[in-house]
N, C-alpha and C positions, 0 to 999 in steps of 0.2 A: 291387500287393499280391495275393498268391495264397492260396487256401484249398484244402484237400483234404477230401473227404467220401466216406463209403461207407455202404452199407446193404443190407438184404435185405428182400424182401417175398415172402410166400407168396400166390399168386393162385389162387383156386378156378376155374381154367379150363385147358383143354388148351393145350399149348405152341403149337400152330398158331394158335389164337385170340389168344393173347398177342402172338405175332410180328406177326400181321396188324394188331393195334391199335397196336403200336409204329411201324408204317409208315403209319398213317392220320392225315392232317393234321387232320381234324375232331376226332378223339379227342385228339391231341397238343395242339391249341389249347385244348380244354376243360380240360386238365390243367396246362398251363403257367400258373403264377400271374401274373395281370395281362396275359395275352395278349389283345390286341385283334383281331389278324388274323394268319393264317398261310396264306400262299398258295403252293400247290405250283407250282414252276417246272419240275421234272422229278421223276423217281422218287427222286432223292437231294438235290435242292435246294429249299429253301423260303424265302420272304421273310416276316419277322416284324415285328410292331409290339407292343411290350410296355411297359406302364406299371408302374413299381415305386416304392415309397416305402421308402427306406433311411434310418432315423433321420429327420432333418428335411428330407432332400432327396427331392423327388419328381421322377422323370425318366421321359421317354418315349424308349424305345430303338427305333431302327429298324435292322434288320440282317438277317442271313442265317443260316439253319440248314442244316447239311449232314449227311447220313447217310453214314458211311464204314465201311470194313472189314466189309461185310455178309457174314455167314455164316449164311444162313437155315437153320433157325429158331432158331439158338443164340446169336448175338451180333452186335452192331454198336456203332459209336461214333457218338454224336450230338454235333455241335459247333455252337456258335453264337457270333456276335459282333455286338454292337450299339453304336451311337453314341448318346449321350444329350445331345448339345449341350454346354452349359457344365457339366453334371453330370459329364461324362467318358464313359468307355466301360466296357463289361463284355464279357468273353468267357469262354467255358467249354465244357466238354464232359464227357461221361460215357461210359465203357465199360459197356455193359449186357450181362449174360449171362443166358441162360435155361437151366434144367435141368428135365427132367420129374420130377415127384414123383407117381408113379402115373399113371394114364391121364387123370385129370381135374383135376390141379393142376400148377402150375409154380412153381419157385423163381426169382425174379428177383433178381439181385445187381447192384449198381452201384458203380463207383468214379468219382467226379466231381471235377473241378478247376474252379475259377472264379478269375478275375482281374479286378480293377477298377482303373481309373486315373482321373486327373483329380480333380475336386472330391470325389467320393465316397471316394477313397482317403484323404482327410484325416479321415474320420470315425472312424478307428481300427479296428485289426484285430479287436477283440473284437466290436464291433457288426456289422461286415461278415461275420465268421465265423458269428455266431449267425443272422444274417439268411439267409446262404447255406444253412446247414443246415436252417433252417425252410422255405425255398423248395423245396429238394430233397425234404424230407420230405413237403411238401404235394403236390408233383407226383406222387410215387410212391404216396401214399395215395389221391389222387383217381383215378389210373390204375388202381389195384387195384380200387377200388369200381366204376368204370365197366366194367372187363373182366369182373369176377366177378359183376356184377349185384347186388352186396350194398348 
């Protein structure tokens, strides 16, 4: 079962600072809902443990996050895949684009895709779709607050 999401955030910070934050495991960990650990294996590979509750199912996903198509400081793709035992699997990614908005602000736009399988896929597309949108929204909202210091 697959979902598509997109959105835009205006961040009160220069593009270089936003780009740096997008590549900072500590900041990413704080922004990913339910993220328990995010360990940097290389500049583009991270191991993650994320606990999520989707409807009645609570799952702990262990997986990997990869940063691809890096075009500093304007865009990259973040992709992740996790296995949640009997709950199933989740994988997804987002193309993230940054555009300067004057000297001290940045427009971040994202297009994200998510896919779930296994037991979670039986919960129904409406629940999974609304949960995915909520999680993506939480990530970018938290990211914006962290980076802009608001």
